[in-house]
C-alpha positions as CSV (number, residue, x, y, z in Angstrom):
1,M,37.9,137.5,-123.7
2,R,38.9,141.2,-124.0
3,G,37.5,141.7,-120.5
4,E,39.6,138.8,-119.2
5,L,42.7,140.4,-120.7
6,A,41.8,143.7,-119.2
7,E,41.7,142.1,-115.8
8,L,45.2,140.8,-116.4
9,G,46.4,144.3,-117.1
10,H,46.0,144.4,-120.9
11,G,43.6,147.3,-121.3
12,E,45.0,147.7,-124.8
13,A,43.7,144.4,-126.0
14,T,42.0,144.7,-129.4
15,P,39.3,142.2,-130.6
16,G,39.4,141.0,-134.2
17,R,37.8,138.2,-136.2
18,G,38.2,135.1,-134.0
19,I,41.2,136.7,-132.1
20,V,42.0,139.2,-129.5
21,S,45.4,140.9,-129.7
22,F,47.4,142.2,-126.8
23,R,51.0,143.1,-126.0
24,G,53.1,141.5,-123.3
25,D,56.3,139.8,-122.4
26,L,57.0,136.1,-121.5
27,D,55.3,136.6,-118.1
28,A,52.2,137.8,-119.9
29,V,52.3,134.6,-122.0
30,Y,52.5,132.5,-118.8
31,R,49.6,134.4,-117.1
32,A,47.4,134.2,-120.1
33,N,47.8,130.5,-120.5
34,L,47.2,129.9,-116.8
35,R,44.3,132.3,-116.2
36,L,42.3,132.9,-119.4
37,R,39.0,131.0,-119.3
38,A,37.4,131.6,-122.8
39,A,40.6,131.4,-124.9
40,T,41.5,128.3,-127.0
41,R,45.2,129.1,-127.3
42,V,47.7,131.9,-126.8
43,L,49.9,132.8,-129.8
44,R,53.1,134.9,-129.9
45,Q,53.1,136.7,-133.3
46,L,56.4,136.6,-135.2
47,A,55.5,138.1,-138.6
48,E,52.6,139.4,-140.6
49,G,52.5,140.3,-144.2
50,P,51.4,139.6,-147.8
51,A,50.5,136.0,-148.6
52,G,48.5,136.2,-151.8
53,S,50.4,133.3,-153.4
54,K,52.6,130.4,-152.4
55,E,55.7,132.4,-153.3
56,A,54.6,135.4,-151.1
57,L,53.9,133.2,-148.1
58,Y,57.2,131.3,-148.5
59,A,59.0,134.7,-148.7
60,L,57.2,135.9,-145.5
61,A,58.1,132.8,-143.6
62,S,61.7,132.9,-144.9
63,E,62.3,136.3,-143.3
64,V,61.6,135.0,-139.8
65,P,64.8,134.2,-137.8
66,W,63.9,130.6,-137.1
67,E,67.4,129.9,-135.9
68,D,66.6,132.0,-132.9
69,V,63.4,130.0,-132.2
70,V,64.2,126.4,-133.0
71,T,67.3,124.8,-131.5
72,R,69.2,121.9,-133.1
73,G,67.4,118.6,-132.5
74,Q,64.0,120.1,-131.8
75,T,61.0,119.0,-133.8
76,I,58.4,121.3,-135.4
77,A,54.8,121.3,-136.5
78,V,52.9,123.8,-138.6
79,E,49.1,124.2,-138.7
80,S,47.0,126.8,-140.6
81,A,43.6,128.3,-140.0
82,G,41.5,131.0,-141.8
83,K,40.6,131.6,-145.4
84,A,42.6,132.7,-148.4
85,Q,42.0,132.5,-152.1
86,A,45.5,131.2,-152.8
87,F,45.2,128.5,-150.2
88,R,41.8,126.7,-150.5
89,N,43.5,123.8,-148.7
90,T,45.0,125.1,-145.4
91,G,47.3,122.1,-145.5
92,F,49.0,123.6,-148.5
93,A,49.7,126.8,-146.6
94,S,51.2,124.7,-143.7
95,L,53.4,122.8,-146.1
96,T,54.6,126.1,-147.7
97,V,55.6,127.5,-144.3
98,K,57.2,124.2,-143.2
99,D,59.4,124.3,-146.4
100,A,60.4,127.9,-145.7
101,V,61.3,127.1,-142.1
102,V,63.3,123.9,-143.0
103,D,65.1,125.6,-145.8
104,R,66.2,128.6,-143.6
105,L,67.3,126.3,-140.7
106,R,69.3,124.1,-143.1
107,S,71.1,127.1,-144.5
108,R,71.8,128.7,-141.1
109,L,72.4,125.7,-138.9
110,G,73.5,123.1,-141.4
111,S,70.7,120.7,-140.4
112,R,66.9,120.5,-140.7
113,P,64.4,119.8,-138.0
114,D,62.1,116.8,-138.1
115,V,58.3,117.3,-138.3
116,D,56.2,115.9,-135.4
117,R,52.6,116.6,-135.8
118,R,51.6,115.4,-132.4
119,G,54.4,116.1,-129.9
120,A,56.4,118.9,-131.6
121,D,58.8,121.0,-129.5
122,V,57.9,124.1,-131.5
123,R,54.4,124.6,-132.8
124,I,54.0,127.2,-135.6
125,H,50.6,128.7,-136.3
126,V,49.6,130.3,-139.7
127,H,46.6,132.6,-139.7
128,L,45.3,133.2,-143.3
129,A,43.2,136.3,-143.9
130,G,42.5,136.9,-147.6
131,E,45.7,138.2,-149.2
132,R,47.7,138.4,-145.9
133,A,48.9,136.0,-143.2
134,G,50.2,136.0,-139.7
135,L,52.9,133.6,-138.4
136,A,53.0,132.9,-134.7
137,L,54.3,130.4,-132.1
138,D,51.6,128.5,-130.3
139,S,52.5,128.8,-126.6
140,S,49.6,126.6,-125.4
141,G,50.0,123.4,-127.3
142,E,47.0,121.3,-126.4
143,P,44.0,123.7,-126.6
144,L,43.4,125.6,-123.4
145,S,39.9,124.2,-123.2
146,H,41.5,120.9,-122.2
147,R,41.7,121.7,-118.5
148,G,42.7,118.1,-117.6
149,Y,39.7,117.4,-115.4
150,R,37.6,115.2,-117.7
151,P,38.2,112.6,-120.3
152,R,38.2,113.8,-123.9
153,G,35.5,112.8,-126.3
154,G,32.1,111.3,-125.4
155,P,28.7,112.3,-126.8
156,A,28.3,116.0,-127.7
157,P,30.8,117.4,-125.2
158,L,30.6,121.1,-124.4
159,S,34.0,122.8,-124.6
160,E,35.2,124.0,-121.3
161,A,36.2,127.3,-122.9
162,L,32.8,127.8,-124.4
163,A,31.1,126.9,-121.1
164,A,33.3,129.5,-119.3
165,G,32.6,132.1,-122.1
166,V,28.8,131.6,-121.7
167,L,29.2,132.1,-117.9
168,L,31.2,135.3,-118.4
169,L,28.7,136.6,-121.0
170,A,26.0,135.9,-118.4
171,G,27.9,138.1,-116.0
172,Y,28.5,135.2,-113.6
173,D,31.1,136.0,-110.9
174,G,30.2,133.6,-108.2
175,S,28.2,136.0,-106.1
176,R,24.8,134.5,-107.0
177,P,23.6,130.9,-106.7
178,L,23.9,128.9,-109.9
179,L,22.0,126.0,-111.3
180,D,22.6,123.9,-114.4
181,P,19.5,121.6,-114.6
182,M,20.7,119.7,-117.6
183,A,24.3,119.4,-116.5
184,G,25.4,116.3,-118.3
185,T,29.0,115.6,-117.1
186,G,29.1,118.9,-115.3
187,T,31.2,121.2,-117.4
188,I,29.1,124.4,-116.9
189,A,28.9,123.9,-113.1
190,I,32.6,123.1,-112.9
191,E,33.6,126.1,-114.9
192,A,31.3,128.2,-112.6
193,A,33.1,126.8,-109.6
194,L,36.5,127.7,-111.1
195,I,35.2,131.2,-111.6
196,A,33.7,131.4,-108.1
197,T,36.8,130.2,-106.4
198,R,39.1,132.2,-108.6
199,T,40.9,129.0,-109.6
200,A,43.2,129.4,-112.6
201,P,41.8,127.1,-115.3
202,G,45.3,126.2,-116.6
203,S,46.7,125.4,-113.2
204,R,46.6,121.6,-113.7
205,R,48.3,121.4,-117.1
206,G,51.5,122.2,-119.0
207,F,52.1,124.4,-122.0
208,A,54.0,124.2,-125.3
209,C,56.0,127.3,-124.3
210,E,57.8,125.2,-121.7
211,R,59.9,123.9,-124.6
212,W,60.7,127.3,-126.1
213,R,64.2,128.4,-126.3
214,D,63.6,131.4,-124.0
215,H,61.4,129.5,-121.5
216,Q,62.1,130.6,-117.8
217,P,60.9,127.8,-115.5
218,A,61.3,129.9,-112.4
219,R,59.0,132.7,-113.9
220,L,56.4,130.2,-114.8
221,A,56.5,128.7,-111.3
222,E,56.1,132.2,-109.9
223,A,53.0,132.8,-112.2
224,R,51.5,129.5,-111.0
225,E,52.1,130.4,-107.3
226,A,50.6,133.9,-107.9
227,A,47.5,132.2,-109.5
228,R,47.2,129.8,-106.6
229,L,47.2,132.6,-104.0
230,L,44.1,134.1,-105.7
231,R,42.0,131.1,-104.7
232,R,39.1,131.5,-102.3
233,P,36.1,129.4,-101.1
234,A,32.9,129.7,-103.2
235,T,30.5,132.1,-101.5
236,A,27.2,130.9,-103.2
237,A,25.7,127.5,-104.1
238,I,26.6,125.9,-107.4
239,V,24.3,123.0,-108.3
240,A,24.5,120.6,-111.3
241,S,21.6,118.2,-111.8
242,D,20.8,115.6,-114.4
243,N,18.4,112.7,-114.7
244,E,20.9,110.3,-116.1
245,P,22.8,108.3,-113.4
246,R,25.9,107.9,-115.5
247,A,26.0,111.7,-116.2
248,V,25.6,112.4,-112.4
249,A,28.5,110.0,-111.6
250,A,30.7,111.6,-114.3
251,A,29.9,115.1,-113.1
252,R,30.9,114.2,-109.5
253,R,34.1,112.6,-110.7
254,N,35.0,115.6,-113.0
255,A,34.3,118.1,-110.2
256,K,36.5,116.2,-107.8
257,E,39.2,115.9,-110.5
258,A,39.0,119.7,-111.1
259,G,39.6,120.4,-107.4
260,V,36.1,121.9,-106.9
261,G,34.3,118.8,-105.6
262,D,33.4,120.7,-102.4
263,A,32.0,123.7,-104.3
264,V,29.7,121.8,-106.7
265,K,26.6,120.0,-105.5
266,V,25.6,117.3,-108.0
267,E,22.0,116.0,-107.9
268,A,20.0,113.4,-109.7
269,R,17.0,115.4,-110.8
270,D,14.8,115.9,-113.9
271,A,15.1,119.4,-115.3
272,R,11.3,119.6,-115.4
273,N,11.3,119.4,-111.6
274,L,14.1,122.0,-111.1
275,V,14.6,123.5,-107.7
276,L,16.4,126.9,-107.4
277,P,19.5,126.8,-105.2
278,G,18.7,130.2,-103.6
279,P,17.1,133.5,-104.2
280,G,18.3,135.5,-107.2
281,A,19.7,132.4,-108.8
282,V,21.2,132.3,-112.3
283,I,20.3,129.3,-114.4
284,V,22.8,128.4,-117.2
285,T,22.3,125.3,-119.3
286,N,23.0,123.7,-122.6
287,P,19.9,121.6,-123.6
288,P,20.2,119.0,-126.4
289,Y,20.1,120.5,-129.9
290,G,18.9,117.6,-132.0
291,E,22.1,117.9,-134.1
292,R,24.1,115.3,-132.1
293,L,21.8,114.4,-129.3
294,G,18.2,113.3,-129.7
295,D,15.6,113.8,-132.3
296,P,14.3,117.4,-132.9
297,A,10.7,116.1,-133.1
298,E,11.0,114.4,-129.7
299,L,12.9,117.4,-128.2
300,T,10.1,119.8,-129.0
301,A,8.1,118.6,-126.0
302,L,11.1,118.7,-123.8
303,Y,11.8,122.3,-124.6
304,G,8.2,123.2,-123.9
305,E,8.3,121.4,-120.6
306,L,11.5,123.2,-119.7
307,G,9.8,126.5,-120.4
308,D,7.0,125.5,-118.2
309,A,9.4,124.5,-115.4
310,L,11.2,127.9,-115.7
311,K,7.9,129.7,-115.5
312,R,6.5,127.7,-112.6
313,R,9.6,127.0,-110.5
314,A,12.1,129.7,-111.3
315,A,10.4,133.1,-110.6
316,G,13.0,135.7,-109.6
317,A,15.8,133.9,-111.4
318,T,17.7,134.7,-114.7
319,A,18.1,131.9,-117.2
320,W,20.6,131.6,-119.9
321,L,20.1,128.8,-122.4
322,L,22.6,127.9,-125.1
323,V,20.5,126.5,-128.0
324,G,21.6,125.2,-131.3
325,N,18.2,124.9,-132.9
326,V,16.1,128.1,-133.4
327,E,12.9,126.1,-134.0
328,L,13.3,124.2,-130.7
329,A,14.0,127.4,-128.9
330,K,10.6,128.7,-129.9
331,S,9.0,125.8,-128.0
332,I,10.3,127.2,-124.7
333,G,7.4,129.7,-124.9
334,L,9.3,132.5,-123.1
335,R,10.4,135.7,-124.8
336,A,14.2,136.1,-124.7
337,T,15.5,139.5,-123.5
338,R,18.9,139.0,-125.1
339,R,20.3,136.9,-127.9
340,I,24.0,136.3,-128.6
341,V,25.3,134.3,-131.5
342,L,28.0,131.7,-130.6
343,F,29.5,128.7,-132.2
344,N,29.7,125.3,-130.5
345,G,32.2,123.8,-132.9
346,P,30.5,124.1,-136.4
347,I,27.0,124.5,-134.9
348,E,25.7,128.1,-134.9
349,C,24.0,128.6,-131.5
350,R,22.0,131.3,-129.7
351,L,22.7,132.2,-126.1
352,L,19.3,133.3,-124.9
353,R,18.5,135.2,-121.7
354,F,15.2,134.9,-120.0
355,D,14.2,137.2,-117.1
356,L,11.7,135.2,-115.1
357,Y,8.8,136.9,-113.3
358,E,5.5,135.6,-112.1
359,G,3.0,135.6,-115.0
360,S,5.4,136.8,-117.6
361,R,5.2,133.9,-120.0
362,E,5.2,135.1,-123.6
363,A,5.5,133.1,-126.8
364,G,8.5,133.6,-129.1
365,A,12.1,132.9,-128.3
C-alpha cells in the first residue's frame, strides 16, 4: 500500500503494524478512498496518547474537540481494534471512548448524540497498541474492499482488497496477459481488469466522509472526475476460468457490474486443462485451502494435478498462488522462488511465486 500512496504523491508514507501513515488534506482523503486498491479503510487521526487504563483512555478522548466534528442531531458509532492489556475486550474500549465523546458534547452543546452502530453519521475508530491508543475518524465507512460489484457473503469469498494486494505484490500492471484458472466468482480477474484499465476501485460507491462537517461535495466530484479521466482500455488479455457453471455465470455478472465486462474473458474450463492467454503470461489464483472449502485429504490430489498442469501447460509463465495450507502447497511439486506471508481474514496464507520453465519441476513448495 505504501507504493500506492507514493503514486498518489505521498512519498512520505510510513508503514506500521497493519497501517500505513501519510499526511494530506481533505482532497487526499477523497483520492485515497477512490483510488487505493489494497486498503480496507482511510482514517483521519485526531489524537494519539497514553491509554494504559480506562481513565487514561477516557482522558485522551475527552481532549478531542468533538464539538467541531459532530454537529447537533448527528449520530455516532465507535469501534476499536488492536490489543491492550487494559482492554482485553475491545468493546470496553469503544464504550469508554463513547462515554467521553457523549460527555464532552453534552457539556459543550447541551445535548448528546445518539449511537447508531450501522448507519452512523460520524464513525470513530480506536486503535489500541499496548499502553497507547489512537483516535481517528473513519472516512470510508463500509470497508473499501466492498467495491459494489458483487453480492456480499457466499462461500469462502476472497476480499477484493486482498485480491488487488496479491496482484500488486505480483507486479501486475496490465502489460502482461493474466489468467486465473480457479477464478470462482472472478474477484482476482476483475481486480486485474480494474488495474489494467486504471479504473478507480472506489468509483462506484460512497464514503462516510460525505457526512463530515467539513465535507466539500464539489471537491469530491472533482476527485471522481480526475479518476475517471485516468481510465484506458486494457492492453493485454485477462482470463478467468472455472469448472463450476454457477461460478462462471457469477464471474461474468460481477465483471459486467464492475464495468470491466469487456476486459475480462470468462471461460468454463478445468484448471488442470489450463490454456495460457498469451506469451509471458502471469497466473494468479487462490486455490481452495481445506479450511472453508473442501477436504484437505481430497485436495491433495488437486494440488498435485495443478502442479502438473503448470509444468506441462504453462512454460514461460510466472505463477502466483495464494495458499492457506502449507501441507497442500507441498503437493504442487514445484519449488517456490518467493514466499510472502499474508492473511485472508484469520487464515495465515502464503503467496507463492513459481517461475515456470521446461523441465524445471522440483519438489518442495
